[in-house]
Residue, then its C-alpha position, 0 to 999 in steps of 0.5 A: m580586618h576579618p577574612f571571608d569565612l566560606r565554611s560559615f557562610l556555607r554552613h548558614g546556607l544549609i541551615s537556612a535551606a533546612f529551615c525553609c524546608a521545615i516551613a514548607v512541610a509545616l505549611t503543607v501539613t496544615g492544608q496551605g497548598a501543595w508540597d513542591v510549590q510551598l518548597a519552591y516559595s520557601l527556598g526562594i524567600g530563605l535563600v535570597a533572604w540568607l544571601v543578602i543578609d550573610l553577604g551584607r554582613a560579611a561586607v559590613v564587618h570585613f573591616t571591623h572586629e565585630a561578628w555581626p554589625h551593631g546598632w541600626r546598621g544590623i537592623l537595617l540589613i535584616a530588613m533589607g534581607i527580609a524584603t528582597g527575599y520576600l519580593v525576589g522569593s515570591a517572584i520565583g515561587n510564581a514563576y514555578s507555580g504560575a500563580a498571580q498572587s504573591l503567595p498561595h495562601p488562603h489569607g492573602p500576601l500579608s499573611g505570607l509577609a508575616i511568616t517571612i518577617a517572623a522566620g527571618a528574624g528568628i533565623s538571623f537571631f539564631f545566626y547572630s547568637q552563634g557568631k556572637a558566641r564564636h567571637l567571644q570564644a576567640h577573645m577569650a582564647q587570644a586572652q588565655r594566650d596573652a596571659a600564658e606568654a606573660r606568665l612565661k615571661l615572668l617565670e624567665a625574668q625569675l629564672e635568669p637573676h637565680m642563675l646570675f646570683n648564683t654564678l656571682a657567688n661562685l665567682r665572689v668565692l674564686v676571686a679570693t682563692d684563685p684569681a686566675r680562674a676567676q678571671a677565666m670564669l668572668d670571661h665565660l660569664i660575660a660570654y653567656l650573658r651576651a648570647t643570653l641578652g642579644g637573644s630574642r625574648a621569645t617564649q620558643h627557641p631551637l632546641a640546638d640554642e638550649f644546648e648552646r646555652l647549657r654548654d655556656y653554663l657548664e663551662l662556667m661551672a667547670v672553671r669553678m669546679g675543675p676536674r670534678l665536673a665532667y659533662q656530655l650534651d647529646l642532641p641528635e641532628g634531626l632535633r635541633a630545630v625542635a621549639v622549646p622553651p628558653l632556659l628550660l634545661q638549665p635549672l635542672v643542670e644547675n640542681a644537678i651540680r649543687h645538689g648532686l656533685e657538689p656534696q661528692v667529694e670527687g664531683g661527677r658527671i652530667t649528661v644532658r640528651a634529647g631523644t623522642r618516643p610514641g604517645a597516645t596523640g602523636p610523638l613525644l619529645v624527651l629530654e633527660v638530665l642525668d648526674t652520678g652525684v649523691g642521689p636524691n635521698t641525700p638530705a640537703p643542708a637546711s639553708d639550701a631548702p628553699a633553693s632546692h626546689f626552685g629549679l624543679a618547681q620553675v621548670r614544672e610551671r613553665l611546662a604547665t603554662l605551655h602544655g597544661s597537663d600534657f607533659t610529665l616531669d619525673l625525678i628518679a634515682v639512677s640504678a648506678g648512683g646519681t639522679g635522673v630528671t626526665i621531662t616528655f611534652p608533645l613534639k612540636s614543629a621546628t622553629p621558623 
């Protein structure tokens, strides 16, 4: 069902009025009569025809998904609009000019009828073309939104098994070396999966939920790494309800642990924080993942090469799906040692 578009309706009326004025000028210049009389006839015929056609069109398409009634309905509607416009508009012009004939035209009423038919058909085709173009653009935009959502779901479907397989691999090692810690890690994993699988599969969720998932994941890693892993999550109260894609930060934290802290004997600290800063078109959300690990310039083992780029690639693809080119993802070496990843994208309103 299409709601009545008042703005489009009024725009059509203004265009019709301008078109009628142009016809009146043309008839006056060619010696068909006085300007005010020609304007009275033109506006009377044109605006009545516009009201019949545009209101009829709105009534026909109100319960359909078409921009304009097709087939015989469209032709009948235009014919009724032209006929009604000619009869009523002529009466309005006659009342203004005091003329007894339908139109003050030297070639008689048939000539005026021909002008009315040609003008009505022309302006109706113009409005039809505009409406069809807007209708197609709306469908294309909806298709693009659906494709973007499907792509985001696919990326999430790839990401979650990746995290799960890594955790199970860590759990397998602990089962053989430290069964008690393996049991604790399994308990955390069950709690994490329950929270993850119990949540909705929406493309956005509150930033507070993202940080809670990070806390669950870091608790899992803390069981395996023990005192070698410390972490800090810094989320301002005013940003807790801001909408972000699910599992946006976890791949970055996973990378920080695997390629920053684990290769370092003493481990290190991971800090995740959120903030804002002004942008060219509005405020930006700034998300940072910082670690005190070995730094980005340390070469990774050859066996880790495919996985080493997984997290960054997934985050970059997901941001591109949602924001196009309107985001940044920067990987930098921290001056005090370690790695920092900073993401910025437009600050959206809070989730409902």
